[in-house]
N, C-alpha and C positions, 0 to 999 in steps of 0.2 A: 219467653223461655220455651213455650210449647213448640214453636217452630224449630228451635234448636234441637229439642228432644226428638221431634219427628225426623229431622235430617239425620241425626245419629242413628235412629232405628232404620232408616232407609239405607244408609251406608252399611250398617251391620247386615241387613238382609241381602244386599248385593254381594258383599264379601262371602257370606255363607253360601249363596247361590253359586258363585264362582268356585268356591272350594269344593262343593259337591260335584260340579262338572269336572274339575281337575282330578278329583278322586276317582270318578267313574272312568275317565280316560286312562289314568294310571292303572287301575284295576284291569281294564281291557288289555292294555299293553302287557301287563304282567302275565295275564292268562295266555296271551299269544306267545310270549317269550317262553313260558313253561311248555306249551304245546310244541313249539319249534325244537326245544331241547329234547323233548321226548321223541319226536319224529327223527331227529338226528341220531339219537342213541339207538333207536330201533334199526335204522338203516345201517349204522356202523356195526351192530351185532350181526346183522344178516351178512354184511360184506365180510366180516371176520370168519364167520362160519363157512361161507363159500370158499374163501382162500384156504382155510384149513382142509376142507373136503378135497379141493384140487390138489393140495400137497399130498394128502393121503393116497389119492388115485395115482399120482406120479410115482409114489414109492412102491406101489404094488405092480406097476407096469414094467 
């Protein structure tokens, strides 16, 4: 019975190890996705401001 228990713990340890790795990968992906969204939002705001400023300059010309 001891061998069976050892094997169960071995499998459990391996599954926990894999889960931790997958969680780390998912967390890294999530952080990267959030950063990309923030960068896109920042670039979009800048582009909108530039277009608005160009429109205002054209109105005054």
